[in-house]
N, C-alpha and C positions, 0 to 999 in steps of 0.2 A: 348033352340032355339038359335043359335046366330044370332043379326038384321043382315040384309042386309049391312047397312053402312060400319060394320064391315068385315062382310065377304069381302066384297069389297075391301077394305082395305089393310087386310090380303093378298090376292091375287094381289093385284096391288104392295104390297112390295116384294111380292116373283116373281113375275116377273119384276122388276127392278132388283133386287138382280142378278138374271141368266143372264140379259142381262148385268152385270156388270163384274161376273166372270171371271176369269182367271184359264182354270183346264189344268194341266202340268202333264202328262202319260210318265211314263218310258217303253219303250221298251224292248222286249228280244232279241234288238241288239244293245242294247246300247245307244241308241238316244231316244232323249226326246219331248217328240207332245206337239203342243199345240191347245188349242179350244177355243176360246172365240167368243161370237156374239157382241162384244165392235165395230168391224167396221162396222159392219151391221147398228148401229144405228147411229155411225162418219157418213156415206157413203149413209144414205137413202136409203139401199138396202138389199135383203135377196137371197141368195143362197143356193136354196133348191137341197142338193146332193144326189140324186139316186145313190145305191152301185154301181160298175162295171162301169160308165158310164163316165167315165174321169172326174168324181168329184175332187178326190185328186188333179189334174192338176191344174184346173181350180182354188181350193183354194189357191193353194200356187201360183199361177201367180197372183190373185187380191189382194191377201190378207197375205201372207207370210206366210202363216198356215192352219192348220185344220178348221179355223170359227165352225161352230154347229155340225159338226158331221152329221150323216144322221138321222136329224127332218126332220118332215113332215108338212105340210103347217099346219095342226092341230094345232100342237105342237108351230110354231111361229107365228098364230093369238091368240094364247094363249098368249104368251111371252109378244108380241107388242101389241097386245090391236088394236086400230083403227088404227095408224100407220103400220100396216103391209099393208091395203090396200092403203096408199100414198106410200109407197117405192115400187123401182123398183124391181120388184122378178122374179129371172128367173133360169133355171134348164136347164141340159143337160139329153137325155135319149140314146137307144142305142136299138137295135132289139132286141128282146126276145132271140131268138135263139142263139143269140153270144153273149147276157147278161146271159146267166143260165151257157152254157159250160165255161165263163171268172169266174164267182163267184165258181162254182164248181173247177176248176184247182187252180184258186186261195187259196180256204179253204184248199185243200188238197193238198197244198204245203207248208200252215202254216199261211195263210192267214197277216194280219195285227199286226205287233211284240208288238205293244202295248196292242193288247187285246186277252190276253192267248185264252181266249173261242173261236179265230177264231182254232187256231192249235188244241186245244182239239175236236172241231167240226171236224176238219177233222182227225183226227185220230180214234177217238171213230165211228162218224157215219158213213162218207165215206168210211173210211177203213173198213165198216162191209158189204160192198157192193164191187162185183167181177167186177167194171166199170159204166159207165155213164150211158148206159141203165137202170140196174138193179136199181140205183140211181132212175132215175127218176120214171120208173114203179112201183117200192116199198114203193118209198119214198115222192115223190112230187105229194103230192093228193091235187086234188081239193078242198075237202071237210076240209083241214086246213083252221082252224079261227085264230091260231095264229102259226107265224114263230121263230124257236129260233134264229136266226138272220135276220137282217134286208135285209143280199144278198136276198134273195129268194122271199122275197114281192115283188107281183106286181108294177113297177112303178108308176100305177095310184094312189097305195097306199100314197106315197109322196105326190102327184101333187091335189089331188081333195079333195076341202069342197062340201059338200050336193051335190055330185055327177058330179060337175063341175071342170074342171081343175081351180085352181086360182092362177097359177103364169100369168107374163105378159109375159114373153119371153121363150120359149120352144124350147133350140137348139139340135142338132142330133150330135151324133159321127159320123154319117157316111159325116157329110158335117163339122168337128168342125172346119177346119181353119175360113170357112165365120163366120161361127153362133158366135164363140167364138169373132170375130170383129165388131159384130153388140153389141157383149154385149160392147166392150170396148169403142165402140162408143158412149155405151149412157154413160157410167161412165165418160168419158173424159180418157180414161187410153191408153195407149199404150205397156204392157208386152209382153212377150215373153211367150208360152206356153212352160212350160216344159212337159216330157214323164217323168212323174214317177207314182210308185204304180203299176208296170205293172206285173203281171205274170211271175217270172223267167222260162229260159228253153223256150224251142220250143215248138209247140203245134202240134197235129194230124190238118190236113184239118177236116173245119167244116163238111162237108158231110159223113165225119167218123163216127160222134159222132150223126148223124140223118139218119142211114141208114136202120130206123127200123120205118113202119108206127106207129107201136102203139107208140113209143115214141115222134115222132111229134105229133101226135093226142094229148099226155097227157098235151106235153109244148101248144099246141093252146087250151087246154080247160084250164089250171091253169092259162097262161095269156092271159085268153080272153079278156083283158077289156086294157092290152096293145098294141094288135094287132089292135084293134077297134081304142079306142081313139088316139094311136100316130100314125095310118095310116101305121103300117109297113104290110109287105105282108106275108102272111102264106106259101109262096114257098121259101124253104130251098136255092134253087138258086140264088136268089135274096135278102138272107140277108146282103149282103156287100149293097145294094142300098140306097141312102132316101127314107124315107117314101112318102107317097101322099100327105099328104099335107106338103108342106116346107113353109108354112108361119110363123111360129112358135109364133106368136103374137095370145094374147088371144083376142076373140072377145064380 
């Protein structure tokens, strides 16, 4: 049996290595993408990047690269230990209806060029269905314990520890200019927020994706925690509106 002191030392060594590591990923678009946590430690902040919620734009604006990717607060607490609770932690979220369509169209059109699994999922899984409704009703099931890509996890999966949201500030895509300004004020930064990683091409009106009661009910069931915790309306017609609780601050 490994002594507790040795186990803790090995765990700390692994965390220190992870904090200092720089990962470069070559994309299928010919570009190279940088991932590192160094800026988090240097600036005593942690950005929890929820997929398809403007996170790439926020990361590029504040750090100049992709930062930590789609790690959860649980992973960050493991990596940073007690410092996680002293650093300024923040994230951005999005209406669950809109986010799901964004993820679906993004992956259907190839996803992130540095992650071939995105493209493969679009071709092999999404391509097997004749449209969004059949994908939702046949594949997007509430009994899934694991999802093959982070894009389909509920947003609360990234934000909660022990059943509670564990970041200091939750911004919303629906009010991103004001909420990004709040983050910048806290960090003492004044960057412009670029518009990057958008799904290429146009998209049909949101209502056309949700013209079925069964599809709406399934999305409400799968993302129940997002609707309830983040305050978004279950009315598709209000999908572009800010959530009920606009404070964003952890209490």
